[in-house]
PDB file with SEQRES, HELIX, SHEET and CRYST1 records, atoms N, CA, C and O in Angstrom:
SEQRES   1 A   81  MET ASN THR ARG THR ALA LYS LEU ARG GLN GLU SER LEU          
SEQRES   2 A   81  ASP ALA LEU PRO ALA LEU SER GLY GLU ARG ALA ASP LEU          
SEQRES   3 A   81  ILE THR ALA PHE TYR GLN GLY ASN LEU GLY LYS HIS SER          
SEQRES   4 A   81  VAL PRO VAL MET ARG ALA LEU ALA PHE GLN HIS LEU CYS          
SEQRES   5 A   81  GLU HIS LYS THR LEU TRP LEU GLY THR GLY ASN SER SER          
SEQRES   6 A   81  TRP GLY SER VAL VAL PRO GLY PRO ARG PRO CYS PRO PRO          
SEQRES   7 A   81  THR PRO ASN                                                  
HELIX    1 AA1 THR A    3  ASP A   14  1                                  12    
HELIX    2 AA2 GLU A   22  ASN A   34  1                                  13    
HELIX    3 AA3 VAL A   40  HIS A   54  1                                  15    
SHEET    1 AA1 2 ALA A  18  LEU A  19  0                                        
SHEET    2 AA1 2 PRO A  75  CYS A  76  1                                        
CRYST1    1.000    1.000    1.000  90.00  90.00  90.00 P 1           1          
ATOM      1  N   MET A   1      10.486  28.748 -40.765  1.00  0.00           N  
ATOM      2  CA  MET A   1      11.032  29.605 -39.729  1.00  0.00           C  
ATOM      3  C   MET A   1      10.431  31.000 -39.918  1.00  0.00           C  
ATOM      4  O   MET A   1      10.463  31.555 -41.016  1.00  0.00           O  
ATOM      5  N   ASN A   2       9.884  31.559 -38.836  1.00  0.00           N  
ATOM      6  CA  ASN A   2       9.286  32.886 -38.972  1.00  0.00           C  
ATOM      7  C   ASN A   2      10.364  33.975 -38.980  1.00  0.00           C  
ATOM      8  O   ASN A   2      11.541  33.696 -38.750  1.00  0.00           O  
ATOM      9  N   THR A   3       9.958  35.193 -39.240  1.00  0.00           N  
ATOM     10  CA  THR A   3      10.901  36.306 -39.391  1.00  0.00           C  
ATOM     11  C   THR A   3      11.700  36.557 -38.116  1.00  0.00           C  
ATOM     12  O   THR A   3      12.910  36.775 -38.169  1.00  0.00           O  
ATOM     13  N   ARG A   4      11.018  36.527 -36.967  1.00  0.00           N  
ATOM     14  CA  ARG A   4      11.694  36.787 -35.689  1.00  0.00           C  
ATOM     15  C   ARG A   4      12.766  35.727 -35.422  1.00  0.00           C  
ATOM     16  O   ARG A   4      13.892  36.054 -35.047  1.00  0.00           O  
ATOM     17  N   THR A   5      12.414  34.481 -35.614  1.00  0.00           N  
ATOM     18  CA  THR A   5      13.357  33.394 -35.384  1.00  0.00           C  
ATOM     19  C   THR A   5      14.536  33.473 -36.354  1.00  0.00           C  
ATOM     20  O   THR A   5      15.683  33.253 -35.963  1.00  0.00           O  
ATOM     21  N   ALA A   6      14.255  33.780 -37.595  1.00  0.00           N  
ATOM     22  CA  ALA A   6      15.326  33.907 -38.596  1.00  0.00           C  
ATOM     23  C   ALA A   6      16.277  35.041 -38.221  1.00  0.00           C  
ATOM     24  O   ALA A   6      17.491  34.910 -38.375  1.00  0.00           O  
ATOM     25  N   LYS A   7      15.725  36.163 -37.724  1.00  0.00           N  
ATOM     26  CA  LYS A   7      16.554  37.299 -37.323  1.00  0.00           C  
ATOM     27  C   LYS A   7      17.446  36.930 -36.131  1.00  0.00           C  
ATOM     28  O   LYS A   7      18.638  37.239 -36.127  1.00  0.00           O  
ATOM     29  N   LEU A   8      16.868  36.272 -35.126  1.00  0.00           N  
ATOM     30  CA  LEU A   8      17.644  35.862 -33.951  1.00  0.00           C  
ATOM     31  C   LEU A   8      18.729  34.856 -34.327  1.00  0.00           C  
ATOM     32  O   LEU A   8      19.844  34.923 -33.810  1.00  0.00           O  
ATOM     33  N   ARG A   9      18.411  33.932 -35.217  1.00  0.00           N  
ATOM     34  CA  ARG A   9      19.391  32.947 -35.671  1.00  0.00           C  
ATOM     35  C   ARG A   9      20.542  33.638 -36.390  1.00  0.00           C  
ATOM     36  O   ARG A   9      21.708  33.316 -36.160  1.00  0.00           O  
ATOM     37  N   GLN A  10      20.214  34.583 -37.255  1.00  0.00           N  
ATOM     38  CA  GLN A  10      21.259  35.285 -37.995  1.00  0.00           C  
ATOM     39  C   GLN A  10      22.137  36.115 -37.061  1.00  0.00           C  
ATOM     40  O   GLN A  10      23.352  36.174 -37.245  1.00  0.00           O  
ATOM     41  N   GLU A  11      21.524  36.763 -36.052  1.00  0.00           N  
ATOM     42  CA  GLU A  11      22.309  37.524 -35.064  1.00  0.00           C  
ATOM     43  C   GLU A  11      23.286  36.604 -34.355  1.00  0.00           C  
ATOM     44  O   GLU A  11      24.439  36.973 -34.137  1.00  0.00           O  
ATOM     45  N   SER A  12      22.837  35.409 -33.994  1.00  0.00           N  
ATOM     46  CA  SER A  12      23.698  34.453 -33.310  1.00  0.00           C  
ATOM     47  C   SER A  12      24.836  33.982 -34.219  1.00  0.00           C  
ATOM     48  O   SER A  12      25.978  33.857 -33.775  1.00  0.00           O  
ATOM     49  N   LEU A  13      24.528  33.725 -35.471  1.00  0.00           N  
ATOM     50  CA  LEU A  13      25.558  33.274 -36.413  1.00  0.00           C  
ATOM     51  C   LEU A  13      26.568  34.374 -36.731  1.00  0.00           C  
ATOM     52  O   LEU A  13      27.747  34.088 -36.941  1.00  0.00           O  
ATOM     53  N   ASP A  14      26.117  35.627 -36.768  1.00  0.00           N  
ATOM     54  CA  ASP A  14      26.994  36.756 -37.094  1.00  0.00           C  
ATOM     55  C   ASP A  14      27.862  37.202 -35.917  1.00  0.00           C  
ATOM     56  O   ASP A  14      28.910  37.815 -36.120  1.00  0.00           O  
ATOM     57  N   ALA A  15      27.437  36.900 -34.698  1.00  0.00           N  
ATOM     58  CA  ALA A  15      28.171  37.352 -33.512  1.00  0.00           C  
ATOM     59  C   ALA A  15      29.490  36.599 -33.379  1.00  0.00           C  
ATOM     60  O   ALA A  15      29.573  35.406 -33.673  1.00  0.00           O  
ATOM     61  N   LEU A  16      30.499  37.303 -32.941  1.00  0.00           N  
ATOM     62  CA  LEU A  16      31.799  36.679 -32.702  1.00  0.00           C  
ATOM     63  C   LEU A  16      31.820  36.048 -31.313  1.00  0.00           C  
ATOM     64  O   LEU A  16      31.317  36.648 -30.363  1.00  0.00           O  
ATOM     65  N   PRO A  17      32.388  34.859 -31.175  1.00  0.00           N  
ATOM     66  CA  PRO A  17      32.512  34.263 -29.846  1.00  0.00           C  
ATOM     67  C   PRO A  17      33.362  35.164 -28.945  1.00  0.00           C  
ATOM     68  O   PRO A  17      34.327  35.780 -29.399  1.00  0.00           O  
ATOM     69  N   ALA A  18      32.999  35.231 -27.693  1.00  0.00           N  
ATOM     70  CA  ALA A  18      33.707  36.078 -26.730  1.00  0.00           C  
ATOM     71  C   ALA A  18      33.633  35.437 -25.349  1.00  0.00           C  
ATOM     72  O   ALA A  18      32.875  34.492 -25.133  1.00  0.00           O  
ATOM     73  N   LEU A  19      34.411  35.950 -24.437  1.00  0.00           N  
ATOM     74  CA  LEU A  19      34.373  35.502 -23.045  1.00  0.00           C  
ATOM     75  C   LEU A  19      33.761  36.587 -22.182  1.00  0.00           C  
ATOM     76  O   LEU A  19      33.993  37.776 -22.406  1.00  0.00           O  
ATOM     77  N   SER A  20      32.985  36.178 -21.202  1.00  0.00           N  
ATOM     78  CA  SER A  20      32.426  37.106 -20.229  1.00  0.00           C  
ATOM     79  C   SER A  20      33.032  36.766 -18.872  1.00  0.00           C  
ATOM     80  O   SER A  20      32.873  35.648 -18.384  1.00  0.00           O  
ATOM     81  N   GLY A  21      33.710  37.702 -18.274  1.00  0.00           N  
ATOM     82  CA  GLY A  21      34.364  37.471 -16.987  1.00  0.00           C  
ATOM     83  C   GLY A  21      33.517  37.843 -15.789  1.00  0.00           C  
ATOM     84  O   GLY A  21      34.003  37.806 -14.659  1.00  0.00           O  
ATOM     85  N   GLU A  22      32.260  38.200 -16.008  1.00  0.00           N  
ATOM     86  CA  GLU A  22      31.418  38.655 -14.893  1.00  0.00           C  
ATOM     87  C   GLU A  22      31.264  37.578 -13.825  1.00  0.00           C  
ATOM     88  O   GLU A  22      31.384  37.875 -12.637  1.00  0.00           O  
ATOM     89  N   ARG A  23      31.001  36.339 -14.221  1.00  0.00           N  
ATOM     90  CA  ARG A  23      30.832  35.266 -13.250  1.00  0.00           C  
ATOM     91  C   ARG A  23      32.108  35.068 -12.425  1.00  0.00           C  
ATOM     92  O   ARG A  23      32.045  34.930 -11.203  1.00  0.00           O  
ATOM     93  N   ALA A  24      33.245  35.055 -13.087  1.00  0.00           N  
ATOM     94  CA  ALA A  24      34.514  34.877 -12.377  1.00  0.00           C  
ATOM     95  C   ALA A  24      34.756  36.020 -11.397  1.00  0.00           C  
ATOM     96  O   ALA A  24      35.218  35.787 -10.280  1.00  0.00           O  
ATOM     97  N   ASP A  25      34.452  37.243 -11.798  1.00  0.00           N  
ATOM     98  CA  ASP A  25      34.623  38.394 -10.907  1.00  0.00           C  
ATOM     99  C   ASP A  25      33.714  38.286  -9.681  1.00  0.00           C  
ATOM    100  O   ASP A  25      34.148  38.554  -8.561  1.00  0.00           O  
ATOM    101  N   LEU A  26      32.455  37.894  -9.892  1.00  0.00           N  
ATOM    102  CA  LEU A  26      31.514  37.771  -8.783  1.00  0.00           C  
ATOM    103  C   LEU A  26      31.921  36.668  -7.810  1.00  0.00           C  
ATOM    104  O   LEU A  26      31.869  36.853  -6.594  1.00  0.00           O  
ATOM    105  N   ILE A  27      32.328  35.516  -8.353  1.00  0.00           N  
ATOM    106  CA  ILE A  27      32.747  34.404  -7.495  1.00  0.00           C  
ATOM    107  C   ILE A  27      34.009  34.761  -6.714  1.00  0.00           C  
ATOM    108  O   ILE A  27      34.106  34.468  -5.522  1.00  0.00           O  
ATOM    109  N   THR A  28      34.970  35.390  -7.380  1.00  0.00           N  
ATOM    110  CA  THR A  28      36.215  35.780  -6.717  1.00  0.00           C  
ATOM    111  C   THR A  28      35.938  36.752  -5.578  1.00  0.00           C  
ATOM    112  O   THR A  28      36.454  36.581  -4.474  1.00  0.00           O  
ATOM    113  N   ALA A  29      35.131  37.766  -5.839  1.00  0.00           N  
ATOM    114  CA  ALA A  29      34.798  38.756  -4.801  1.00  0.00           C  
ATOM    115  C   ALA A  29      34.076  38.098  -3.633  1.00  0.00           C  
ATOM    116  O   ALA A  29      34.340  38.421  -2.474  1.00  0.00           O  
ATOM    117  N   PHE A  30      33.161  37.173  -3.936  1.00  0.00           N  
ATOM    118  CA  PHE A  30      32.433  36.494  -2.856  1.00  0.00           C  
ATOM    119  C   PHE A  30      33.387  35.696  -1.972  1.00  0.00           C  
ATOM    120  O   PHE A  30      33.355  35.827  -0.749  1.00  0.00           O  
ATOM    121  N   TYR A  31      34.229  34.878  -2.581  1.00  0.00           N  
ATOM    122  CA  TYR A  31      35.137  34.042  -1.786  1.00  0.00           C  
ATOM    123  C   TYR A  31      36.169  34.878  -1.028  1.00  0.00           C  
ATOM    124  O   TYR A  31      36.529  34.528   0.096  1.00  0.00           O  
ATOM    125  N   GLN A  32      36.647  35.961  -1.610  1.00  0.00           N  
ATOM    126  CA  GLN A  32      37.609  36.813  -0.893  1.00  0.00           C  
ATOM    127  C   GLN A  32      36.974  37.436   0.346  1.00  0.00           C  
ATOM    128  O   GLN A  32      37.650  37.625   1.357  1.00  0.00           O  
ATOM    129  N   GLY A  33      35.701  37.752   0.280  1.00  0.00           N  
ATOM    130  CA  GLY A  33      35.024  38.369   1.419  1.00  0.00           C  
ATOM    131  C   GLY A  33      34.490  37.387   2.434  1.00  0.00           C  
ATOM    132  O   GLY A  33      34.132  37.796   3.539  1.00  0.00           O  
ATOM    133  N   ASN A  34      34.419  36.094   2.108  1.00  0.00           N  
ATOM    134  CA  ASN A  34      33.788  35.123   3.001  1.00  0.00           C  
ATOM    135  C   ASN A  34      34.631  33.891   3.297  1.00  0.00           C  
ATOM    136  O   ASN A  34      34.130  32.939   3.895  1.00  0.00           O  
ATOM    137  N   LEU A  35      35.881  33.883   2.899  1.00  0.00           N  
ATOM    138  CA  LEU A  35      36.731  32.715   3.060  1.00  0.00           C  
ATOM    139  C   LEU A  35      36.846  32.317   4.532  1.00  0.00           C  
ATOM    140  O   LEU A  35      37.156  33.147   5.387  1.00  0.00           O  
ATOM    141  N   GLY A  36      36.592  31.042   4.816  1.00  0.00           N  
ATOM    142  CA  GLY A  36      36.739  30.513   6.164  1.00  0.00           C  
ATOM    143  C   GLY A  36      35.571  30.772   7.095  1.00  0.00           C  
ATOM    144  O   GLY A  36      35.623  30.372   8.258  1.00  0.00           O  
ATOM    145  N   LYS A  37      34.527  31.420   6.630  1.00  0.00           N  
ATOM    146  CA  LYS A  37      33.384  31.739   7.501  1.00  0.00           C  
ATOM    147  C   LYS A  37      32.381  30.600   7.614  1.00  0.00           C  
ATOM    148  O   LYS A  37      31.623  30.529   8.582  1.00  0.00           O  
ATOM    149  N   HIS A  38      32.375  29.694   6.609  1.00  0.00           N  
ATOM    150  CA  HIS A  38      31.413  28.599   6.583  1.00  0.00           C  
ATOM    151  C   HIS A  38      32.089  27.340   6.058  1.00  0.00           C  
ATOM    152  O   HIS A  38      33.211  27.388   5.553  1.00  0.00           O  
ATOM    153  N   SER A  39      31.393  26.211   6.183  1.00  0.00           N  
ATOM    154  CA  SER A  39      31.906  24.960   5.605  1.00  0.00           C  
ATOM    155  C   SER A  39      31.867  25.068   4.078  1.00  0.00           C  
ATOM    156  O   SER A  39      31.193  25.937   3.525  1.00  0.00           O  
ATOM    157  N   VAL A  40      32.593  24.179   3.410  1.00  0.00           N  
ATOM    158  CA  VAL A  40      32.689  24.207   1.946  1.00  0.00           C  
ATOM    159  C   VAL A  40      31.314  24.069   1.284  1.00  0.00           C  
ATOM    160  O   VAL A  40      31.011  24.847   0.379  1.00  0.00           O  
ATOM    161  N   PRO A  41      30.467  23.112   1.694  1.00  0.00           N  
ATOM    162  CA  PRO A  41      29.159  23.010   1.044  1.00  0.00           C  
ATOM    163  C   PRO A  41      28.308  24.276   1.219  1.00  0.00           C  
ATOM    164  O   PRO A  41      27.605  24.687   0.296  1.00  0.00           O  
ATOM    165  N   VAL A  42      28.374  24.880   2.385  1.00  0.00           N  
ATOM    166  CA  VAL A  42      27.612  26.112   2.641  1.00  0.00           C  
ATOM    167  C   VAL A  42      28.187  27.255   1.804  1.00  0.00           C  
ATOM    168  O   VAL A  42      27.437  28.074   1.272  1.00  0.00           O  
ATOM    169  N   MET A  43      29.509  27.311   1.688  1.00  0.00           N  
ATOM    170  CA  MET A  43      30.131  28.359   0.861  1.00  0.00           C  
ATOM    171  C   MET A  43      29.697  28.233  -0.594  1.00  0.00           C  
ATOM    172  O   MET A  43      29.422  29.240  -1.247  1.00  0.00           O  
ATOM    173  N   ARG A  44      29.633  27.008  -1.109  1.00  0.00           N  
ATOM    174  CA  ARG A  44      29.193  26.809  -2.495  1.00  0.00           C  
ATOM    175  C   ARG A  44      27.754  27.277  -2.680  1.00  0.00           C  
ATOM    176  O   ARG A  44      27.424  27.924  -3.674  1.00  0.00           O  
ATOM    177  N   ALA A  45      26.908  26.945  -1.718  1.00  0.00           N  
ATOM    178  CA  ALA A  45      25.509  27.365  -1.800  1.00  0.00           C  
ATOM    179  C   ALA A  45      25.394  28.883  -1.725  1.00  0.00           C  
ATOM    180  O   ALA A  45      24.631  29.485  -2.480  1.00  0.00           O  
ATOM    181  N   LEU A  46      26.148  29.504  -0.821  1.00  0.00           N  
ATOM    182  CA  LEU A  46      26.109  30.959  -0.694  1.00  0.00           C  
ATOM    183  C   LEU A  46      26.705  31.648  -1.921  1.00  0.00           C  
ATOM    184  O   LEU A  46      26.248  32.720  -2.319  1.00  0.00           O  
ATOM    185  N   ALA A  47      27.724  31.033  -2.518  1.00  0.00           N  
ATOM    186  CA  ALA A  47      28.305  31.589  -3.742  1.00  0.00           C  
ATOM    187  C   ALA A  47      27.282  31.553  -4.873  1.00  0.00           C  
ATOM    188  O   ALA A  47      27.175  32.506  -5.645  1.00  0.00           O  
ATOM    189  N   PHE A  48      26.529  30.455  -4.974  1.00  0.00           N  
ATOM    190  CA  PHE A  48      25.484  30.362  -5.984  1.00  0.00           C  
ATOM    191  C   PHE A  48      24.395  31.405  -5.737  1.00  0.00           C  
ATOM    192  O   PHE A  48      23.906  32.035  -6.675  1.00  0.00           O  
ATOM    193  N   GLN A  49      24.023  31.578  -4.487  1.00  0.00           N  
ATOM    194  CA  GLN A  49      23.038  32.610  -4.146  1.00  0.00           C  
ATOM    195  C   GLN A  49      23.557  33.991  -4.540  1.00  0.00           C  
ATOM    196  O   GLN A  49      22.809  34.805  -5.083  1.00  0.00           O  
ATOM    197  N   HIS A  50      24.828  34.255  -4.270  1.00  0.00           N  
ATOM    198  CA  HIS A  50      25.446  35.533  -4.630  1.00  0.00           C  
ATOM    199  C   HIS A  50      25.380  35.749  -6.151  1.00  0.00           C  
ATOM    200  O   HIS A  50      25.073  36.848  -6.613  1.00  0.00           O  
ATOM    201  N   LEU A  51      25.668  34.697  -6.917  1.00  0.00           N  
ATOM    202  CA  LEU A  51      25.576  34.792  -8.379  1.00  0.00           C  
ATOM    203  C   LEU A  51      24.151  35.116  -8.820  1.00  0.00           C  
ATOM    204  O   LEU A  51      23.937  35.990  -9.660  1.00  0.00           O  
ATOM    205  N   CYS A  52      23.181  34.408  -8.249  1.00  0.00           N  
ATOM    206  CA  CYS A  52      21.786  34.633  -8.626  1.00  0.00           C  
ATOM    207  C   CYS A  52      21.335  36.056  -8.312  1.00  0.00           C  
ATOM    208  O   CYS A  52      20.529  36.626  -9.047  1.00  0.00           O  
ATOM    209  N   GLU A  53      21.840  36.623  -7.248  1.00  0.00           N  
ATOM    210  CA  GLU A  53      21.429  37.963  -6.841  1.00  0.00           C  
ATOM    211  C   GLU A  53      22.146  39.074  -7.603  1.00  0.00           C  
ATOM    212  O   GLU A  53      21.603  40.171  -7.730  1.00  0.00           O  
ATOM    213  N   HIS A  54      23.349  38.818  -8.111  1.00  0.00           N  
ATOM    214  CA  HIS A  54      24.152  39.893  -8.700  1.00  0.00           C  
ATOM    215  C   HIS A  54      24.442  39.764 -10.197  1.00  0.00           C  
ATOM    216  O   HIS A  54      24.899  40.726 -10.814  1.00  0.00           O  
ATOM    217  N   LYS A  55      24.187  38.601 -10.790  1.00  0.00           N  
ATOM    218  CA  LYS A  55      24.480  38.381 -12.208  1.00  0.00           C  
ATOM    219  C   LYS A  55      23.557  39.210 -13.084  1.00  0.00           C  
ATOM    220  O   LYS A  55      22.358  39.306 -12.823  1.00  0.00           O  
ATOM    221  N   THR A  56      24.117  39.803 -14.115  1.00  0.00           N  
ATOM    222  CA  THR A  56      23.346  40.581 -15.076  1.00  0.00           C  
ATOM    223  C   THR A  56      22.590  39.642 -15.997  1.00  0.00           C  
ATOM    224  O   THR A  56      23.165  38.695 -16.534  1.00  0.00           O  
ATOM    225  N   LEU A  57      21.313  39.899 -16.182  1.00  0.00           N  
ATOM    226  CA  LEU A  57      20.504  39.124 -17.106  1.00  0.00           C  
ATOM    227  C   LEU A  57      20.387  39.909 -18.395  1.00  0.00           C  
ATOM    228  O   LEU A  57      19.875  41.029 -18.401  1.00  0.00           O  
ATOM    229  N   TRP A  58      20.860  39.326 -19.492  1.00  0.00           N  
ATOM    230  CA  TRP A  58      20.860  40.023 -20.779  1.00  0.00           C  
ATOM    231  C   TRP A  58      19.593  39.679 -21.551  1.00  0.00           C  
ATOM    232  O   TRP A  58      19.298  38.504 -21.768  1.00  0.00           O  
ATOM    233  N   LEU A  59      18.858  40.678 -21.959  1.00  0.00           N  
ATOM    234  CA  LEU A  59      17.703  40.500 -22.831  1.00  0.00           C  
ATOM    235  C   LEU A  59      17.980  41.277 -24.096  1.00  0.00           C  
ATOM    236  O   LEU A  59      17.967  42.508 -24.085  1.00  0.00           O  
ATOM    237  N   GLY A  60      18.226  40.587 -25.168  1.00  0.00           N  
ATOM    238  CA  GLY A  60      18.513  41.242 -26.435  1.00  0.00           C  
ATOM    239  C   GLY A  60      17.243  41.758 -27.090  1.00  0.00           C  
ATOM    240  O   GLY A  60      16.137  41.478 -26.628  1.00  0.00           O  
ATOM    241  N   THR A  61      17.404  42.494 -28.143  1.00  0.00           N  
ATOM    242  CA  THR A  61      16.246  43.011 -28.858  1.00  0.00           C  
ATOM    243  C   THR A  61      15.469  41.859 -29.477  1.00  0.00           C  
ATOM    244  O   THR A  61      16.040  40.972 -30.112  1.00  0.00           O  
ATOM    245  N   GLY A  62      14.171  41.890 -29.281  1.00  0.00           N  
ATOM    246  CA  GLY A  62      13.324  40.844 -29.838  1.00  0.00           C  
ATOM    247  C   GLY A  62      13.288  39.570 -29.027  1.00  0.00           C  
ATOM    248  O   GLY A  62      12.630  38.612 -29.430  1.00  0.00           O  
ATOM    249  N   ASN A  63      13.977  39.523 -27.891  1.00  0.00           N  
ATOM    250  CA  ASN A  63      14.021  38.327 -27.054  1.00  0.00           C  
ATOM    251  C   ASN A  63      13.109  38.493 -25.846  1.00  0.00           C  
ATOM    252  O   ASN A  63      13.569  38.386 -24.709  1.00  0.00           O  
ATOM    253  N   SER A  64      11.845  38.749 -26.068  1.00  0.00           N  
ATOM    254  CA  SER A  64      10.937  39.031 -24.967  1.00  0.00           C  
ATOM    255  C   SER A  64      10.567  37.804 -24.151  1.00  0.00           C  
ATOM    256  O   SER A  64      10.064  37.953 -23.037  1.00  0.00           O  
ATOM    257  N   SER A  65      10.792  36.610 -24.653  1.00  0.00           N  
ATOM    258  CA  SER A  65      10.355  35.420 -23.935  1.00  0.00           C  
ATOM    259  C   SER A  65      11.473  34.684 -23.208  1.00  0.00           C  
ATOM    260  O   SER A  65      11.198  33.694 -22.531  1.00  0.00           O  
ATOM    261  N   TRP A  66      12.716  35.125 -23.320  1.00  0.00           N  
ATOM    262  CA  TRP A  66      13.805  34.430 -22.656  1.00  0.00           C  
ATOM    263  C   TRP A  66      14.960  35.387 -22.409  1.00  0.00           C  
ATOM    264  O   TRP A  66      15.013  36.470 -22.993  1.00  0.00           O  
ATOM    265  N   GLY A  67      15.864  34.998 -21.563  1.00  0.00           N  
ATOM    266  CA  GLY A  67      17.044  35.801 -21.263  1.00  0.00           C  
ATOM    267  C   GLY A  67      18.281  34.940 -21.339  1.00  0.00           C  
ATOM    268  O   GLY A  67      18.205  33.738 -21.592  1.00  0.00           O  
ATOM    269  N   SER A  68      19.413  35.560 -21.119  1.00  0.00           N  
ATOM    270  CA  SER A  68      20.673  34.834 -21.180  1.00  0.00           C  
ATOM    271  C   SER A  68      21.552  35.270 -20.019  1.00  0.00           C  
ATOM    272  O   SER A  68      21.476  36.413 -19.568  1.00  0.00           O  
ATOM    273  N   VAL A  69      22.379  34.362 -19.538  1.00  0.00           N  
ATOM    274  CA  VAL A  69      23.278  34.685 -18.428  1.00  0.00           C  
ATOM    275  C   VAL A  69      24.584  35.283 -18.910  1.00  0.00           C  
ATOM    276  O   VAL A  69      25.456  35.596 -18.099  1.00  0.00           O  
ATOM    277  N   VAL A  70      24.734  35.445 -20.212  1.00  0.00           N  
ATOM    278  CA  VAL A  70      25.911  36.097 -20.774  1.00  0.00           C  
ATOM    279  C   VAL A  70      25.474  37.319 -21.572  1.00  0.00           C  
ATOM    280  O   VAL A  70      24.372  37.334 -22.121  1.00  0.00           O  
ATOM    281  N   PRO A  71      26.320  38.340 -21.644  1.00  0.00           N  
ATOM    282  CA  PRO A  71      25.914  39.605 -22.275  1.00  0.00           C  
ATOM    283  C   PRO A  71      26.028  39.614 -23.797  1.00  0.00           C  
ATOM    284  O   PRO A  71      26.835  40.361 -24.350  1.00  0.00           O  
ATOM    285  N   GLY A  72      25.258  38.821 -24.459  1.00  0.00           N  
ATOM    286  CA  GLY A  72      25.271  38.809 -25.911  1.00  0.00           C  
ATOM    287  C   GLY A  72      24.846  37.470 -26.471  1.00  0.00           C  
ATOM    288  O   GLY A  72      24.601  36.530 -25.714  1.00  0.00           O  
ATOM    289  N   PRO A  73      24.755  37.369 -27.792  1.00  0.00           N  
ATOM    290  CA  PRO A  73      24.290  36.127 -28.372  1.00  0.00           C  
ATOM    291  C   PRO A  73      25.267  34.945 -28.325  1.00  0.00           C  
ATOM    292  O   PRO A  73      24.822  33.798 -28.373  1.00  0.00           O  
ATOM    293  N   ARG A  74      26.596  35.188 -28.232  1.00  0.00           N  
ATOM    294  CA  ARG A  74      27.526  34.054 -28.269  1.00  0.00           C  
ATOM    295  C   ARG A  74      28.664  34.079 -27.248  1.00  0.00           C  
ATOM    296  O   ARG A  74      29.596  33.287 -27.385  1.00  0.00           O  
ATOM    297  N   PRO A  75      28.638  34.933 -26.246  1.00  0.00           N  
ATOM    298  CA  PRO A  75      29.733  34.868 -25.265  1.00  0.00           C  
ATOM    299  C   PRO A  75      29.666  33.583 -24.441  1.00  0.00           C  
ATOM    300  O   PRO A  75      28.607  32.974 -24.291  1.00  0.00           O  
ATOM    301  N   CYS A  76      30.799  33.198 -23.923  1.00  0.00           N  
ATOM    302  CA  CYS A  76      30.897  32.000 -23.106  1.00  0.00           C  
ATOM    303  C   CYS A  76      31.373  32.413 -21.713  1.00  0.00           C  
ATOM    304  O   CYS A  76      32.408  33.068 -21.593  1.00  0.00           O  
ATOM    305  N   PRO A  77      30.634  32.039 -20.648  1.00  0.00           N  
ATOM    306  CA  PRO A  77      31.104  32.375 -19.305  1.00  0.00           C  
ATOM    307  C   PRO A  77      32.170  31.379 -18.840  1.00  0.00           C  
ATOM    308  O   PRO A  77      31.883  30.184 -18.767  1.00  0.00           O  
ATOM    309  N   PRO A  78      33.385  31.825 -18.524  1.00  0.00           N  
ATOM    310  CA  PRO A  78      34.355  30.894 -17.958  1.00  0.00           C  
ATOM    311  C   PRO A  78      33.912  30.531 -16.543  1.00  0.00           C  
ATOM    312  O   PRO A  78      33.561  31.416 -15.762  1.00  0.00           O  
ATOM    313  N   THR A  79      33.923  29.261 -16.207  1.00  0.00           N  
ATOM    314  CA  THR A  79      33.442  28.819 -14.897  1.00  0.00           C  
ATOM    315  C   THR A  79      34.630  28.456 -14.018  1.00  0.00           C  
ATOM    316  O   THR A  79      35.306  27.459 -14.270  1.00  0.00           O  
ATOM    317  N   PRO A  80      34.892  29.261 -12.980  1.00  0.00           N  
ATOM    318  CA  PRO A  80      36.011  28.936 -12.089  1.00  0.00           C  
ATOM    319  C   PRO A  80      35.673  27.719 -11.225  1.00  0.00           C  
ATOM    320  O   PRO A  80      34.524  27.550 -10.817  1.00  0.00           O  
ATOM    321  N   ASN A  81      36.645  26.891 -10.949  1.00  0.00           N  
ATOM    322  CA  ASN A  81      36.414  25.713 -10.109  1.00  0.00           C  
ATOM    323  C   ASN A  81      36.900  25.950  -8.708  1.00  0.00           C  
ATOM    324  O   ASN A  81      36.788  25.066  -7.859  1.00  0.00           O  
TER     325      ASN A  81                                                      
END                                                                             
């Protein structure tokens, strides 16, 4: 394992698990503003588009080749149904 990989692994192991509510906030705001305007399948597609356009992409230090949809090495996004 090279130095960069070892550092990223250790950061992930040292990080405390957490929840990120950003996805839930974005989905809630989208549905509150668009409820009843489209069919359910279209609403799901538009909600996904809204997430793709507004979700924060986290790039940690030393992570130049990839990103994460959560703000840190170990947060978990709660997924509203």
